[in-house]
N, C-alpha and C positions, 0 to 999 in steps of 0.2 A: 404397497407400503416399503417403509424404509428397514432395511437391515440392518442388522448389529453393527456391521462395520463403518455403515454408512453415519448412522446417527453417533458413532464415536468420532469419524472425521469431523462431523459436523459439529457436535461438541466443543471436539479441540480447538477449530477455528474460533468459536464463539469465546472461546475463552483466551486465544491468543488475542484476539480482538478487542477482546474487554483488558485487558493485561495494558496493552497497548493505549488504549484511549486513555485509561487511569496515569500511566505515566506522561502522556503527552501533555494532558490535561494539568496535572502537577508541573509539570517543568515551566509550562506556558501561564498558567492563570496562579499559581500558587506562589511559585517560585518568586517572583520580583516581591513579594510582600513577606520575605525571610530575609534575618540579618544575611550579607554575604559572608560573615563568618561562621554562618551555623556548619554544622559536621552534615544536614545535607546536601549541600553545594556539589558536595563531592562526586554523588550519584547522578550527575548531569552534566550533559554537554553545555559548553557555553551557548548563549538567548540565540547566537546568530545563528546556529544550525537546527534551531525552529523552525525557522522560514525556507534555510538549503534544502533540507532532507526531505518536506513533502511535495517543493519545488522540483528537484531533481526526480521525485519521484512520479509527480502525473505527469512532468515531459516522457519520462521514460513509458510512461502507459500510452501517452496520445503516440509515442515515435511506434509502440508495438502493434497498437490499435489501427496506425495509417499502413503497418507494413501489412498486416492481417488481408486490411482492405485490399491492398494494392494486390498482395497473391492470389487472392480470390479472384477478384477481377480479370489478371492475367490469363488465370488458370478456365476463368469461364469463356473467356475468346477462342483460344486452343481449342476447346470442345466445339465452338458453334463452328470454327475453321474446317475441323475436321468432317463437322454434320452435313458440310455443303460440298 
């Protein structure tokens, strides 16, 4: 059973994810259909960033996953060498 702290952290993560999803969906899907002079446009970055930010985030994620796998494999090799 999850503790109260775990539930609070889980709720916060879900809430942040929902806010980011709503913001990004509005930015990418709805904003192109709204007049460019409308006041809502000042709350969003230019549309080019709608592609660049997820791309950079995905590349960083792949980099960290690759580094983690490399670290674990090298650490595993050291342990097997010591055992022999």
